[in-house]
C-alpha positions in Angstrom: 95.1 -70.7 -76.2 94.8 -67.7 -73.9 98.0 -66.2 -72.6 98.3 -64.1 -69.7 100.2 -60.6 -70.2 102.9 -60.1 -67.2 105.2 -57.6 -68.6 106.6 -55.7 -71.6 109.5 -57.2 -73.4 111.0 -53.8 -74.6 113.6 -54.0 -71.8 117.4 -53.2 -71.5 119.7 -56.0 -70.4 119.8 -54.7 -66.9 116.2 -54.3 -66.7 115.8 -58.1 -68.0 118.1 -59.3 -65.1 116.2 -57.5 -62.3 112.9 -58.6 -63.7 114.2 -62.1 -63.7 115.1 -61.9 -59.9 111.6 -60.4 -59.3 109.7 -63.1 -61.4 111.8 -66.0 -60.0 110.0 -65.3 -56.6 106.7 -66.4 -58.2 108.1 -69.8 -59.5 106.5 -72.6 -57.8 108.6 -76.0 -57.8 106.3 -78.1 -56.5 103.5 -80.3 -57.7 102.6 -83.4 -59.6 100.2 -82.9 -62.5 97.8 -86.2 -62.5 95.7 -87.5 -65.3 97.7 -85.7 -68.0 96.3 -86.5 -71.4 97.9 -83.6 -73.5 101.7 -82.7 -73.5 103.0 -79.8 -75.5 106.6 -79.4 -76.9 108.2 -76.2 -77.4 111.2 -75.0 -79.7 112.7 -72.2 -81.4 114.7 -71.9 -84.8 116.7 -68.8 -85.5 118.0 -68.0 -88.9 119.9 -64.7 -89.3 117.5 -62.0 -87.9 114.3 -64.3 -88.2 112.9 -66.5 -85.6 110.4 -69.3 -85.9 108.5 -70.8 -82.8 106.9 -74.3 -82.9 104.5 -75.7 -80.3 103.3 -79.1 -80.7 100.7 -80.8 -78.8 100.8 -84.6 -78.3 98.4 -87.1 -76.7 99.7 -88.8 -73.6 100.8 -91.5 -73.3 100.1 -92.4 -77.0 102.5 -89.7 -78.1 100.4 -88.8 -81.2 100.1 -85.1 -82.8 96.8 -83.5 -81.6 97.7 -79.8 -82.7 100.6 -77.7 -83.6 101.1 -74.1 -84.3 104.1 -71.7 -85.6 104.9 -68.2 -85.5 107.6 -66.3 -87.3 109.0 -62.7 -86.7 112.3 -60.6 -86.4 114.7 -61.3 -83.6 114.4 -58.4 -81.2 116.6 -59.1 -78.4 120.4 -59.9 -78.7 121.7 -63.5 -77.8 122.8 -63.1 -74.1 123.6 -66.2 -71.9 121.1 -66.4 -69.2 118.5 -64.2 -71.0 117.2 -66.5 -73.6 113.7 -66.2 -72.6 113.8 -62.4 -73.6 114.7 -63.6 -77.0 112.4 -66.3 -77.6 109.4 -66.1 -75.3 107.6 -63.4 -77.2 107.7 -65.6 -80.4 106.7 -68.6 -78.5 103.8 -67.0 -76.9 102.3 -66.0 -80.2 102.4 -69.7 -81.3 100.6 -70.7 -78.1 97.9 -68.2 -78.9 97.4 -69.8 -82.2 96.7 -73.3 -80.6 93.2 -74.5 -80.4 94.2 -77.6 -78.1 95.2 -76.5 -74.7 98.0 -78.6 -73.0 98.0 -79.8 -69.5 101.9 -79.8 -69.1 104.6 -78.2 -71.4 108.1 -79.4 -72.1 110.5 -76.6 -73.3 113.9 -77.2 -75.3 115.6 -75.1 -72.6 116.0 -74.5 -68.7 113.8 -74.2 -66.0 115.2 -73.2 -62.4 118.6 -74.7 -63.6 119.5 -71.1 -64.1 121.8 -68.5 -62.5 118.8 -66.6 -61.4 116.2 -69.5 -61.2 114.2 -68.1 -64.4 115.1 -70.2 -67.3 112.7 -69.9 -70.2 110.5 -72.8 -69.0 110.1 -71.1 -65.8 109.4 -67.6 -67.6 106.9 -69.3 -70.0 105.2 -71.2 -67.2 104.3 -67.9 -65.5 102.6 -66.8 -68.6 101.0 -69.7 -69.5 99.8 -70.8 -65.9 100.3 -74.5 -66.6 102.9 -76.8 -65.4 106.4 -76.5 -67.3 109.4 -78.4 -67.5 112.7 -77.5 -69.0 114.7 -80.4 -70.8 118.0 -78.8 -72.2 120.7 -80.8 -74.2 123.4 -79.0 -72.4 124.1 -77.5 -68.9 123.8 -73.8 -68.1 124.5 -73.8 -64.5 125.4 -76.0 -61.7 127.6 -79.0 -60.8 126.9 -82.7 -61.0 128.3 -86.0 -61.2 127.6 -88.6 -64.0 124.4 -90.6 -64.0 124.6 -94.4 -64.8 125.0 -95.8 -68.2 121.5 -97.0 -68.5 118.4 -95.3 -69.4 116.4 -93.8 -66.5 119.6 -93.2 -64.6 120.0 -89.9 -63.1 122.1 -87.6 -60.9 121.2 -84.3 -59.2 122.2 -80.7 -60.5 123.3 -78.6 -57.5 124.1 -75.1 -57.0 125.8 -74.0 -53.8 124.2 -77.3 -52.2 120.7 -76.6 -53.5 119.2 -79.0 -55.9 118.2 -77.2 -59.0 117.6 -80.0 -61.5 118.9 -83.6 -62.6 121.0 -85.0 -65.2 119.0 -87.6 -66.9 120.1 -90.7 -69.1 117.3 -91.2 -71.6 119.0 -93.8 -73.8 121.7 -96.5 -72.9 125.0 -95.1 -73.2 123.9 -91.8 -75.0 124.5 -88.4 -73.7 122.2 -87.4 -70.9 119.5 -84.4 -70.8 119.3 -81.6 -68.3 116.0 -81.6 -66.7 114.6 -78.9 -64.1 111.2 -77.7 -63.0 109.8 -74.8 -64.9 106.7 -73.9 -62.9 104.0 -75.8 -61.1 105.8 -79.0 -60.8 108.3 -81.0 -58.7 111.6 -82.4 -59.9 110.6 -86.0 -59.2 107.4 -85.6 -61.6 109.4 -83.6 -64.2 111.9 -86.4 -64.5 109.2 -89.2 -64.8 107.5 -87.1 -67.4 110.6 -86.6 -69.5 111.3 -90.5 -69.4 107.7 -91.4 -70.3 107.8 -89.0 -73.3 111.0 -90.3 -74.8 110.1 -92.9 -77.3 113.7 -94.6 -78.4 115.4 -91.1 -78.8 117.5 -89.0 -76.7 114.9 -86.3 -76.7 111.1 -86.3 -75.6 108.9 -86.8 -78.5 107.2 -83.4 -78.0 110.3 -81.6 -78.2 111.6 -83.5 -81.2 108.4 -82.7 -83.1 108.7 -79.0 -82.2 112.4 -78.9 -83.2 111.5 -80.5 -86.7 108.5 -78.2 -87.3 110.4 -75.0 -86.1 113.2 -76.1 -88.5 110.5 -76.1 -91.3 109.2 -79.8 -91.5 105.5 -80.7 -91.7 103.9 -82.7 -88.9 104.0 -85.6 -91.3 107.8 -85.3 -91.6 107.9 -83.6 -94.9 109.7 -80.6 -95.5 107.7 -77.4 -95.4 108.4 -74.0 -95.3 
């Protein structure tokens, strides 16, 4: 898959923060991808100074694996809350370059615009990939919210200073919700529907579940690999 080069990753913390504010102006939080047949999931595993990114493309709505790729390398950017994309995006983009099947929408284990500067990793990746991206995180980074209903499919909005920046979505009955926000080229409503449609009896969407397993060393058939 071809990846657009946007900027250098050799940045200081202050430079990264400034760049986030600039790039956030380019993020599009509208759109409803139609006729989607290929959905990718992204996750990154870090062990010591090494990182392993996995991208898995599933058919939709069948949710069967069509393609997958991994990339490994050294951690080059420190762990700083709010700057996760500068730590993980370079290795994720290398994995995308190895894909032979181009996804039509991408679900990222992380935040979209539910971020203090409106540029979480899903939004950042979306600008490079130029395809719709959705952030689906296991925990809140930013914003305030009430509790969604206990039933699967219930959700409540995530707010920051009166602005809706995402949603807290219950994907299974009486199980902890996930935090969904638009990454790029998609609206919140379609993003929520996509997350619910790609969950298959688990809390997390299948594309992310597979990406997490493969990033951790498993093979696509479930066997432990590297």
